[in-house]
N, C-alpha and C positions, 0 to 999 in steps of 0.2 A: 132445457132450452128456454131462454128468457123471452116470455111472451111480448113484453114491451119492446124488446129489440126487434123481434119479428115484425111487429106492427110498424115500427119506425122505419125499418128498411123497406118494407113493402110500400109505405107511403112515399118515401124519397124516390124510389125507382119506379113507382107507378105500376106495380105488379101485384099479384095476389099473394096474401100471406102464406098460402099452402106452397107456393113456388119457393119462397124463402125457406120455409121449414124443410122441404125436400132437399134443397141445395145444401143447407146447413148440415143435414143428416149425412149426406154423401161426403161432405168434407170431413165430418167427424169419423167416418169410416175409412178415411185415407184416400179418397178419390181426388183426382187432379182436375184442373179446369178444362183441359182439352177432352178428357174422358167424359166428364159430366156433360159438356156441351154437345159432344158427338154421339155418345152412346146411352145417354139417360134422358132423352127428350121427353119421354112419357112422364117421368117423375117430375121434371122441372117445368113442364109446359112449354118445351122447345125454347128455353132461354139460350141466347147465344153467349159466346165467350166474354163479351164485354159485360153483359149483365151478371154472369156467373162470377167474374172477377170482381165486379163492384160489390156483390154480396159478400164475397170473401173479405175484401178490404174493410167493409163496414162492420162485419162481425168482429174482426180484429180490433178495429177502432173502439167499438162499444165495449169490448172485453177489457181493453186498456182503461177506458173511462170507469168501468166498474171496479177495476183494480185500484185505481187512484181513489175512488170513493171509499172503498173499504179501508184503505190506509189512513185516510183523513178521519173516518169514524173511529178507528182504533186509537189514533193519536189523541183525539178529543176525549175519548173514554178514559184513557190512561191518565190524563191530566184533570179528570173530573170536571170537564167543561161541556160535556154533551148533554143537552137538554132535549126534551121531546120536540120542541119547535125547531131547534137546530137540526136534529136528525131528519125531520120532515123536509126541511129546506134542502138539505144535502141529498136526500133521496130523490127529490123532485128535479134536481139540476140535470139538464139534458145535454150539456156540453161542458167541456173542460174549462172554458172561460168563466161560465156561470159558477161552476163548482169552486174554482180558485177564488173568485170574488167573495163567495160566502165564507170560505175558510180564512181569508186574509187577516181579519181582525184577531184570529186565534192562532195564527201561525207563529211559531217561536221566532223571535227577531233578535238581531244583534242589539246592543245597547243603543237606544235612541234618545233624543232630547225629551220625548214624551215620557220615556221610562224614568229618566233622571228626575223629571218634574213630579212624577208619581211618588218616587222615593222621597222626595222633599215634602210630601204630603199635600201637593197642590191639586190633586184630582177633584176634591170637593169644591174648590174654587171654580174649576172648569165646569163642573155640573151646575153650579149656581149661575155662572155666566150664560150657560146654554138655556136656562129658563127665561132669560131676556125680559125680566120684569122691568117695567118702565121706571119704577121707583128705586130700583137697585142702584147702589153707589159702588161701582167696581173698585174705586180707590180705597174706600173705607173697608170694604170686604177684604181686599188684598192685604191691607195693613195687618190683619189678624194672622197672616201666614208668614210675616217677616220673621226670620229666625237665622241668626248667624250660625247657630249650631247645625242647622240643616242646609246651610249654604244659600239661603234666600236673603240677600243683602238688603233689599228695599222693596217698596211697593212695585216699582217698575219690573224688578226681577220676578216677583210673584205673578204679576199679570202676564209676563212673557212666558213663564212656565205653564200657566193655565192655558194660554193660547197654543202652546206646543201640544198639550194634551188634546185640545179641540182639533188642531190641524191633523193630527194622526188619525183621529176618528173620521174626519172628513175624507182623508186619503183612503181609509179602509172601507168607507161606505159603499156597498154594492150598487146602490142606485146612482150615486154620484159618478162612480167609475163607468157604469153602463151609459149614462147620458154623455159624459165626456168622450167616451169611446165612439159613440154614434156621431158626435160632432166632428171628431177627427176623420172618420170614414166619409162623412157626407161633404165636409168642407175643408178638410185638411189638405196641405200642399207638401210635396216633396221638394226640398231645395238643396242645391249643391253649389259650392264655391271652391275655387282653387285655393290651396294653401299658400300663404304668403311666401314669396321668393321661390316658388316652384313652377312658375308658368312655363319656363323653357323645358324643364325635365318632364312636365306633365302634358306635353304637346299632344300626345295620343288621346288625351281626354278633353281636348279643347272645346268640344261641343258642350261640356258640362261645367265650364269655368264659372258660369253664372246662370244656372238653370233652375227653372221653377215649373212644376206641373202638378195638377190635382192628383191626389193619391188614388182616387177612384178611376183615373183614366190612364195612368202611366203604364205602358206595356212592360212585360217581363224583361225583355232584353235591355230596355233603358234602365230599369231599376238595377239589374245585375251589373250593368256597365258602371253605374255610379257607385255601387257598393264595391266593385273591384277597384275603382279609383281611390275610394276611401281606404280600403285594405292596403293598397300600395303606398299610402301616405301622401297622395297628391290632392285629394278632394276632402272636403268636409260635407257631410250629409246631415240634414235635419228633416224631421217630419213635424210640421207646425200647424196648429189650428188657426182660425181667424181670431186673433187675440181679443178683438172687440166683442166677440160673442161668448167667450168662456165665462167670465165672472157673472154677467147677467143671467147665464144659465145655471151656474153653481150656487150663487148666493141665495136665491129664493128657497133652495132646499134646506138651508140651515139658518138663515137670518129671518126669523119669523116675528120679530118685535121691533120696537123703537127705543131709543135711549142709549145711554152709555154702555150698558151691557151688550146690547145688540151690536153696537159699533165694535166692541172687542171681538165678538164672534165673526163680524165681517172681516176684520183684520186677520183672524185665524184662517178663514176660508181663503183669502188671498195668499197667505203664506203657504197653505196646504197645496194650492195649485202650483205656485212658483217653485217651491222647494221639494215637493213630494209627488203630487198627483200627476202633474204635467209630464215630468220625466218618466214616471212609471208607465203611463199610457203610451208615451212615445217609444219606449223600449219594447212594449208589448206589440205595438204596430210595426215596428221594425222587424220583429220576429215573424209576425203574421204576413206582412207584405213579402218578406223573403220566402216564406213558405209557399205563398201563392205564386210568386215568380218562379220558384223552383218547380212547382207543379206544371206550369205552362212550359218551361224550358224542357222538362223531362218528357212532356207530351210531344213536343216538337221532335226531340231526339228519337223517341220511340216510333213515331210515325215514319220518320226518315229511315230508321233502321229496318222497319218492316218492308218498305219499298225496296231497299237495297238487298235484303236477304231474299226477297221474292223476285229478284231480277231474272229475266229469261235465261235459262241454261242452254248452252249449245248442245249438251248431251254427250253421249259416249262417242268420242272421236279421237283419232290419233292426232295429238296436238304438238306443234313446235312452239315453244314459248320463248320470248326474247325480253330480257331485262336490259333496256338500252343504256348506253353510256358513250362518252366521247373518249376521254383519255384512257380509261380502263377497258374500253371495248364493250361489246354486247355479250352478255351471258346467254347462252343458248341451252335449252333442255328439250329433249324429245320424250313425250309421254305416250303410253299406250291408252287404249280406250277406258281403262279403269283408273287412269291417273298414275300408273307406275312409271318411275323414272327409268328410261332405257339408255339415255346417253346425255352427256353434257359437253359443252365446248365454249370457246370464246372466239369471236370474230371482230374485225375492225372495219365495218362498212363505211364509217364516216372519216376514215383516215385520209390524210392529205395525199398520200401516195396512191396513184392509180393502180399500181400493182397490188397493193394490199386490198384495195376495194375489189379487184377482180378475184383475188384469192378468197375473200369473204363470200363473194357471190358463188363461186364454185363449191365452197364448203357447205353453204346453205342449201344449194340445189342437190348436193350429194345426200345430205341428211333427209331432205324432203323425200327423195326417191327411196333411200334405204329403209326409212321407218314408215313409209307409206302415209305421209302426213296428210291430214284431211282439213286442217285449219291452222292458222298462225295467230298467236296472241302476242301483242306488243304492249308492254307496260307503258303507262302514260306519263312517265317521269322525264328526266333529262334526256335529250336526244331522241325522244319518241317519234316526233314528226319526221325528223331526218331519217331515222331508221325505217319508218313506214314508207317514205318515198323510195328508199333503196330497195325494199322488198317488192314494192309494186312495180318497180322498173324491171324486175326479173321476168315479167310477163308470165306469171304462173297461171295455170288453168283456172277458169272462173269458178270451178268447183271447190277451190281452196280459198276460203274467205280470209282476209287479213283484218283482224279486229283489234282495236285499241281497248285495253283493259285498265280499269281504275286500279292502281297498285297501292292505294292508301292502306297503310298498316302492314304491307308485305314485309318491310324491314323488321317490324316488331315480331311478326311470325318467325322470320328466319333466325332470330336470336332467341326464340322461346324454347322452353323445355320440350314442348310438343314437337317442334321441328328437329331438335337434337335427337329425340327419340325415333322419329321417322327416318332421318338421314344422318346417322352418327358419324359417317365418314366424309360427308360433304361440307363445303364451306358455306358461309352465309349467302354468298351470291347465287349459288346453285339453288339453295332452299328458296330464296326469294323468287327466282325464275319459275320454279316448280309451282309456287303459290299462284303466280300470275296465270300460268296455264290452267291450273285446276279451277281458278275462278271463272274462266271462260266456260269450262265444261259444266260446272255446277257451283254457282256462287254461294248457295246456302251451305253446301257440304264443306266448303273451304273456309268461309267466314266464321263459322261457329268455333273454329280453332283459336280465334282471337278474342281478347277481352273486347266486348262491344264498344267500350269507351274509346278504344284506340282506332276505331274505324273512321271517326271524324265526320259524322253527319249530324252534329247537334250544335247547340249554342250554349256557351258558358257551362259545359258539362263538368268542368273542374271547380266551378263555383257553387254548384247546387249540392244539396244534401246527398252524400254518396250512397248511403244505405237505400234511400228511396230510389235513386237512379238505378242502382244495381237490380233491385226488385223489379222495376218496370222493364228494364232491358232484358232481364232474364225471362220475364213473361212473354215478351215479344219473340225472343228466340224460340222458346218452347212452343208458342203458338204456331210459328212458321214451320218449324221442324215437323210437328205433328200434323199440321195442315197439309203438308206435301207428302209426308210418309217417308219411311226409311227402308232402304234395301238391306235386309238382314245379313246377307252373305258378302256384302262389299263395303258397308258403312264403317267408318272409323269409330273408335270408341268415343272420341270427342263428340261426334254427331249423335251417336246412340245415347249418350249421357243425357241429352235433352228430351228423349222419348218419355212419354208419360209413364210414371211408375218405376223408371230405372234409376238414373243417376250414375255418377262416375264409377262407383264400385261394381255395380251389376253390369254396366257396359263393358268394363274391363274383363269381367268374368265371361261375358258372352264372346268377346273377341278371343280370349284364351281358349275357350271351349271350341270355337270355330277353327282356330289354328291347330288344335290337337286332333279334332275329330273330322275335320273337313266341313264343307258347306252344310248348312241346315237343310233338311229335306222337307220339314213341315214346321208350322208354328208350334205344334204340340211338343216338338223336340226341345223347345225352349225350357220346358219344365225340368229338363235334365241338367240345366246349367246350375252350378253350385250357388245356393242361397237365393235362387229365384223362385219364390213361392207362388201360391195361388193368387194372392192379391196383386203382386207385381205382374204376373201373367195377365190377369184380367185387365189391368190398367194399360199394359204395353202392347198386347198382341195385335189389336186392331190397327195400330200405327206402323207395324212392321210388315214388310212385304218380302215374299219369296217368289222370285220368278221361276216358273216351271217347277213349282212345289208339288208335294204329294196330293194336295187337294187344290182344285182350280181356284178356290176362293182365297188361298194363301197369298195370291198376288194382288188381292183387292183390299179395300177398306172395310169389307164385311167382317164383323167381329166373329171369332170362333164360336161364341155363345149363340150365334144366329145361323150357324151352318145347318143345323137340323131343320130350320124353317125352309131354307133354300132347297135342301134335299127333298122335303115334302112337296114343294112347288114342282120340282122336276119329276118326282114320282107321279104326282097327279096328272101331269101332262105326258107321261110315258116317254120321258127323255132324260138325258143326263144334265148335270149342272153345266158342263161345258157347252152343251147344246143351247141352254138358256142364255149363256153369255154371248154366243155367236148369233143367235136368231132373234131379231126384234119381234117377228111375228109371234113366236112362242111367248115372249115376255108380255105381249099385249093381251094374251089369253088369261093371264094370272088375275084372279079376283082377290084383291088384297084383303077385303073385310073377312074373308074366309080364314085368314091366318092371324087375326087379331087375338091376343091372349090377355091375361091380367097384367102381364109385364111388358108385352110387345104390342105397340099400337101402330096406327097409320104413319106417324112421323118416321119411325124406324123402318117400317116396311117400304115406305116411299124412298128412303135413302138406299135401301138394299136394291131396289129395282134400278135406281140411277147408277149404282155401282156395278151392277151386272152389265149395264149397257157400255160402260167405260171403266173396266176394272183397273184399279190402281192409277187412275188418271192423275196427271200432274196439273194442279190448278194454276201454275204459272203460265204467263203468256208465251206464245211461240217465239223462238229466237229469230231476230232479223238483223242482218248485217248493217252496221252504221259506219259512215265515213265522214270525216271532217272535210271542209272545203279545200280542194287542192290549191296549192300556192299560197295559202295563208297558214304560216307555220310559226310566226313569232309576232310579238306585239307591234314591231315596226311595220308589219304588213297590214295592220288594221287602219281603216279610214272611216270616219263618221259616215253613216249612211249604208255601209255594207250590210247585206243580209246574209247570215251564216247559219248553218246547221250546228246544233250543240246538244249536249247532254246535261241535264240537271244533276249536279253533284251534291247540293245541300239546299235545304229549304229552311229558312229561319222566319222569325216573326216579322222581319223588316224586308224580306224579299227572298230571291232565289239566286244561288250561284250556278253559273253555267260554264261548262268546259267547251270552248270553241276551238281547241287544238293549238293554242299558242303558249302553253306552259303557265298560263296565269288565268284563273277563272274570272269571268266578268260577273258583275252583280246586276240583276234585274230588280230594281227597287220595287217595293210593293205597289207604288203608284204607277209603275210602268208594266205591270204584269197583264193588265187587261184594260179594255176601253171602258169597262164598267167599274164602279167603286167596289173594292173588296176589302175586307178586314183581315182575312187569313190567307196568306199565299198558298196554303195547301188546298184552297178551293180551286186553284187554277193549275198548279204543277205538283209533281211528285218526283222524288229522287229516282234517277235512272231514266226519266222520261226524255224522249227525243223532242226537241223544240227548234223553232226557227226564230232567231233573234236579229235585231238591228243594232249595230254599233252606234251609240249616240255620243260617246266621249272616250278619249284615250289619254291617260295621263302617264306618260312614259317615266318621268322621274320617280313618281310614287308607285308605279306599276299597278295602276287602277284602270279598270275597264268598265264603263257604264253601258248597259244594254237595255233594250226595250223589246217587249212583245206586243206592243200596241200596233194597231193597223197603220197609224200615221204618227210615229214618234217624233218628238222634238229633237232635232239634231244640234249638238253644241250647247254651250252655256245659255241658260235662260235668264230672263230678267225678272221672273216671278219669284216670290219667296225670298227676296233679298233682305238683308238685315236693315230694319227700319229705325232702330235706335240701339244704343249700346247695350241695353238690357234685353233686346229681342233675341230669340234663339236663332241659331244658324239655319239656313235652308236645309231641307232634307238632303242627306247625302254628303254633308260636310263640304268638301271642295267641289263636288258636282252639284250644281243647282238643279232643283226639281220643281215641277209645277206645285204651287201651294195647295195644301189641303186644309181649308179653313176649319173644317169640323174636327180635325185631329191634329195633335202635335206632329210636326213634320221632321224633326231632327233624327238623324241616323248616326250611330257611333261607327264611323268608318274604320277606325282602328280595330275595333272588336270584330267588325264584319270581315276584315282582312284575316284576322286570326282564325275566325270560324272556318275560313275557306278550306274545307276538305283536309284539315290538318289536326282535327281533334281539339281545336280551340286552345 
């Protein structure tokens, strides 16, 4: 274990080195993040999942840095370029940028102008010029290197070649690169312009036709929008420093004298910046800003995904699910309390014929009675509000809630291999309706069957680095699944695959064992599953639940390794474990310090007592029925000033999208989320949150709805933030004018916003 890494990580995360050491050791032993955070608190000092994940990522990053360091040292040694000083510098480099700057002068290069000059024997002339002696005569010295045989035609060619050598040295100089890099970061500007003759085709990027913003302030969504415009061939993007500051900063590093020789060095420095160094740093910053923008976009997606996965479940109910439609009718499925498909049908409640509508009503009522339906789920796609109105007109008992369900990604599930495996004889429409119903019962259990990217609660997820996105989203799914816990005897293999220590293969083995041998009677029986060894059992057992299992604690989050402790507690109080779980008075008599051991401390014991009080408790919020405003079913029904209930469907860096039941989500711009100034919309709203919004603008031709959550929002177009000159940016929100935010750039890419809207961008 690298001591330097331990100290570095501890300093970055502001924790004790021993916590990093313990966590690193657990990872080395094959432990997972949820297991470490939940069941190894004594070892880590009660680090949470965020800290444990950060340690893992930094360990990986520093290991990659060491790998690159070793590769560089090996390359230099093989070419006999490694000196003690160079080895020390490389060893001391604490980040990739510094390491690559040191290595740059020695990196094998393609044939450059400097190489050609060296081949022509002009490097000694370059060395002489760099001495910058006041009495030196560059013309006379250069004349000595004129040689037709070597390709140096005259004095001018000799001096040009010498300057090429100097320019490459300037470009490779670590100090020069560091200073120029700092200048870019502190004063550089991101600029974008529309490509000539593409203004019309590039209309969706019109906010960025002539855009300029400091590199240190540009938000991730704006940078990614500009990059997308560039990728699609509509925009040109540059990152530029203040030109008037560059040479005054670079020249003193190399121009140390006066006279003709110093002037030659000055010319070489200018050439180095314009031809080599400037473009190199710009490329580097393009990569780094993209990486930072990706990180922010991935964070937004991950936060949204967590809220969506942890949405309140209805629970085990007999559900009738409807996938609405006009021309093709509504697909109906009836599910039992475990989500099993009992029946499917098609009705036409929105048909023009009154007879067909009556027939649909009778069919629906018949299914509700026959399958003892306890809740109705309606997908929020086409014809959803019309279908909802039809169902509510049936005057069903108040005990049967009618719930609108976000069906984003249901069509992807219906065509997936998972759906084909579950319902090989059913068509896509039936599978989609089943997914809608199951989402109401348990969003987490159903959504894990989808690729998280297809759920559509992020921004620019197709533009970010896909490997990093997948790792982050997988971490979120794993965290949510293990945080909630999984019912061993009913969970799908897709859900169990995310349980700590399992994975797809072991999950499939568990389901196969369950199908062959019947329900598991105890957690210990897991050890009989093929290829499920002690390590996997240790990692997974605490997150798996068995209702009415052989041991009362099998239904709880108490790990089997702690059963003996609870048995001792019960024995000391002359009662059973079940008595402890039922009787708060008995639990209050437990003296926790009495049960502390070398491996089990008060954090774990406190968790055990909490779990005894509410065994297997679901951390998700209690389900509450939500309804959209009656009579407001399409955009034409909207009027500025209306106050409407809504559900947040997506949170981005520039605001939140809210479903208000008109088949088109509205945008609450970040400036309209609160009466106080906020930087991050997540400070105010979360995905799946119920909110009340005010309609401020409706643009029917472009299908855009502007909303506000302020106490007294401005209704209709404003006069603030208007374009003050041809070069000024558009007001926030593109076509919708917003109150100006002087302290921050106010433009919003409405096209990208619309794409983000609940459709996976």
